[in-house]
N, C-alpha and C positions, 0 to 999 in steps of 0.2 A: 503493500500500499504506501502511495506517494505522500510525503508531506506537504501540505501547503506552504508556499511562501508568505510569511508575514510582511506586513507593509511597514515603512518607517514609522507611519502614525502609530500603529500597534507597539512597536518598541518605545517609541518617545513617550506613550501614555504609562508603560512600565516604569519608565525614568521619573515622570511627574508623580507618580505613586510614591517612589523613594523623597522626591522633593516634600512630599507631603509629609511624610515621615520626619525629614528635619523639622519642617515647620511645628510639628507637634511637639518636637523634643527642644524646642526654643534655637534651633540651628538656623542658619542662612539657609533657605530650601532650594538647594542645588540636588538634583537627583541624576543619577548615571545607571546605564545597564550596558555592558559589554557582550556583543553578540557574534558568535562563530558557528559558521554553518546552520544558518536560521536557529540557532539556539541561545538563549541567555546564559551566559557562562559565569558572569558576576552581575551583583547588584550593590551600589552604595550610595550614601547620601552624607553630605558633610557632617563631619565629628569634631570642628575646631574646638567647640565649647567643652564637649564631654571629655576631649583627650588632653583639652588645654594644650593642643598644639596647632599653630598657624599654617602647618603642611597638610592637616588633617581634611583637605578638600575631598569631595566628593570623586573627582577626576584621579586623585592619587590614590585612595582606598580601592576604586576601580581598576588601576591598572596593577595594584598588587595583588587585588584577587583573582583577577585574569590570568596572571603570571602565574601564580600557584596552581590554578585550574589546569592550565596547560603545560604545567611544568617547564616554561620556559620563558625567557624575558622579552621575546618580540612577539608585538599583537599586530603583526601584517596581515595576517588572515580575518582580522577581526572589526567590526565596527562598534565604534561607543556613540551612543546617544547620551547627551547631556542637556538639562534643562535651560542652561547659561551658558553664553560664551566663554571656554576656558579663560583664566586670567595669563600671564607670561609665564608664570611658574609652571602651571598644569600644560600649558601648550608645550613648553621646553620637555617636560615628562613625557607627553605625549611623542614627541619628535623622536626623544631615545627609544621608546618603546616599538618604535616604526610603525606606529596604528596603520592600518589600511584606510580607514574611513572614519571621518568623523561629520556626526549629522547633532547640530545645536539648535535648539528653539529660539531662545531671545537673544539678542546682542547685547553685549554690556559696555556702554560707551565710557564707562570711566575706567574700568579695569580689564576690559578684555584683551586677551593676547593674540586675536587671529585678525579682527577686524580694524585696528588701531597701526602702530608704526611697525608690526611686527608679521608683515605678510608670509615673510618667509621662514617663519620661526618652525613650523611644522615640516616633517619629513617630507621631501619632493614628492614620492609617491603617492602620500595621503590625499585621498578625495576629501573636499569639504562641502557640505551642504548645511543652510540655515533655514530658520522660518517654520520648521512643522510644529504646531502646536503653538506658535510663539504667543498667542493672546493669552492662553491657558497659564503658561508658565511665567508669562510676566506678571500678571494679575497676581499669581500667588506670592510673587518677590515684593510685588508694590504692597500687598495687605500685610506681610510680615514687617516692612519697615514703617508703616503707617501704626503697627501696634505699636512697635517700639517706642515711637515717638509721643504716643497720647501718656 
């Protein structure tokens, strides 16, 4: 029996579920899933508050989990779905992992490492797509920061 190919929207909805977990834990609501051969091999969300670690971004957690699953450091056969554009730190880590494809929902005009000055920061073979479920992911982040300002 053939397994149906799941859509980018399906996987971004799974990343959005991770972002909601972060929101519920009072973390900046960024979520990630890493997909290989149409299968989610890693799920992660921001853990910077819980771990008291500025590097515990969702992408970093996702890279580590996926590398452990694959028993190797390169993610060249994988796609990472992220609810927010990666920062420069995470984009650099994604470059080192040689990620095959990056799909992010919302752009980050303040800290984004892809659309700002760092267009060549990712591995040259990494495909980049953006805008999938952008409105839903942006709303979650905006709601988080509005709640913080109250």
